C-alpha positions in Angstrom: -17.4 -11.8 27.2 -18.8 -8.3 26.5 -17.0 -5.2 25.3 -17.9 -3.3 28.4 -16.3 -5.9 30.7 -12.9 -6.0 29.0 -10.1 -4.4 31.0 -6.3 -4.5 30.7 -4.2 -7.1 32.6 -3.3 -6.2 36.2 -0.3 -3.9 36.2 -0.4 -3.2 32.5 -1.7 0.4 32.9 -0.4 3.2 35.1 -2.4 6.1 36.7 -2.0 9.3 34.7 0.4 12.0 36.0 -1.7 14.4 38.1 0.1 17.8 37.6 -0.7 21.1 39.3 -1.8 19.5 42.6 0.6 21.3 45.0 4.2 21.5 45.9 4.3 18.3 47.9 3.4 16.2 44.8 6.6 17.2 43.0 4.5 18.3 40.1 3.0 21.6 41.3 3.6 25.2 40.2 5.1 24.7 36.7 3.5 21.3 36.2 6.7 19.6 34.9 7.0 22.1 32.1 10.1 23.9 33.3 10.3 27.7 33.7 10.4 29.5 30.4 10.3 28.8 26.7 7.9 27.9 24.0 7.1 24.5 25.5 6.2 25.9 28.9 3.4 28.1 27.4 -0.2 27.1 26.7 -0.6 26.3 23.0 3.2 26.5 22.6 3.8 23.4 20.6 5.0 23.3 17.1 4.4 21.1 14.1 5.7 17.5 14.0 9.3 17.3 12.8 10.1 20.9 13.7 13.6 21.1 15.2 13.8 24.7 16.3 14.8 26.2 13.0 17.5 23.6 12.3 17.0 21.9 9.0 14.7 19.0 9.8 15.7 15.4 9.3 13.2 14.7 6.5 14.8 17.6 4.6 18.4 16.7 5.3 18.1 13.2 3.9 18.2 12.7 0.1 15.2 11.6 -1.8 15.6 8.0 -2.9 13.8 5.6 -5.2 10.7 5.9 -7.4 7.1 5.0 -6.9 5.1 4.4 -10.0 1.6 6.0 -9.9 0.3 3.6 -12.6 1.7 0.3 -11.2 -1.5 -0.6 -9.5 -3.4 -0.4 -12.8 -1.1 -3.0 -14.5 -1.8 -6.7 -14.3 -0.3 -9.9 -15.8 -1.7 -13.2 -16.8 0.1 -16.5 -17.5 -0.4 -18.7 -20.5 -1.5 -21.5 -18.2 -4.4 -19.3 -16.9 -5.4 -18.4 -20.5 -5.4 -22.1 -21.4 -8.0 -22.8 -18.6 -10.4 -20.1 -20.0 -13.4 -21.6 -21.8 -13.4 -18.8 -24.4 -11.4 -18.2 -27.6 -11.6 -14.3 -27.8 -9.9 -12.8 -24.8 -9.9 -9.1 -23.8 -9.5 -7.2 -20.6 -13.3 -7.4 -19.7 -13.3 -11.2 -20.1 -10.3 -11.5 -17.8 -12.0 -9.3 -15.2 -15.1 -11.4 -15.4 -13.0 -14.6 -15.0 -11.3 -12.9 -12.0 -7.9 -13.4 -13.4 -7.1 -9.7 -13.1 -8.3 -7.1 -10.5 -11.3 -4.9 -11.4 -9.2 -1.7 -11.5 -6.7 -3.2 -14.1 -6.3 -0.9 -17.2 -3.5 -2.8 -19.0 -2.8 -6.5 -19.0 0.3 -8.4 -20.2 0.5 -12.1 -21.0 3.7 -13.7 -19.7 5.3 -17.0 -20.7 4.5 -19.3 -17.9 2.7 -22.6 -18.3 1.6 -24.1 -21.7 -1.1 -23.2 -24.2 -2.8 -26.1 -26.1 -5.5 -24.2 -27.9 -5.8 -21.2 -30.3 -6.8 -18.0 -28.6 -7.0 -14.5 -29.9 -6.0 -11.6 -27.7 -7.6 -8.2 -28.2 -6.2 -5.1 -26.4 -3.8 -7.2 -24.4 0.0 -7.1 -24.6 2.3 -10.1 -24.5 6.0 -10.7 -23.9 8.1 -12.0 -26.8 8.1 -15.6 -25.6 4.3 -15.5 -24.9 3.7 -14.1 -28.3 5.7 -16.9 -29.9 3.8 -19.5 -27.9 0.4 -18.1 -28.8 1.2 -17.9 -32.5 2.7 -21.5 -32.4 -0.7 -22.7 -30.9 -2.5 -21.0 -33.8 -3.7 -17.9 -32.0 -3.2 -14.3 -32.8 -2.7 -10.9 -31.0 -4.4 -7.7 -32.2 -4.3 -4.3 -30.7 
């Protein structure tokens, strides 16, 4: 199969409307545009969403919700993932190299999920209250 041989299924496409081809076609003279008005003129269309001066729908409806601009730079790591790391000193760069967090992550938080069997020290990484207790119980520490 080649790209130049691909064609739509039989009956899937229709011939385009041929306007301005005489009175007998039913689409002559005004070419299906009606008689007068902005939409009958050449270049007479307006911007998307314009409703003829009426307050447009996107302005009539209330704003809703909130979209954080920094959410894509936040990441989280579980205790179970930290337990599988072969290093004791953990910072954001080490987590990026281990591919536990995305490359664009700017802040990382450890959450209490899984178990921790070794002492690790976190540098520049936040932790939830439960995760902090589990890290300190395993002999680790958290520094800013």
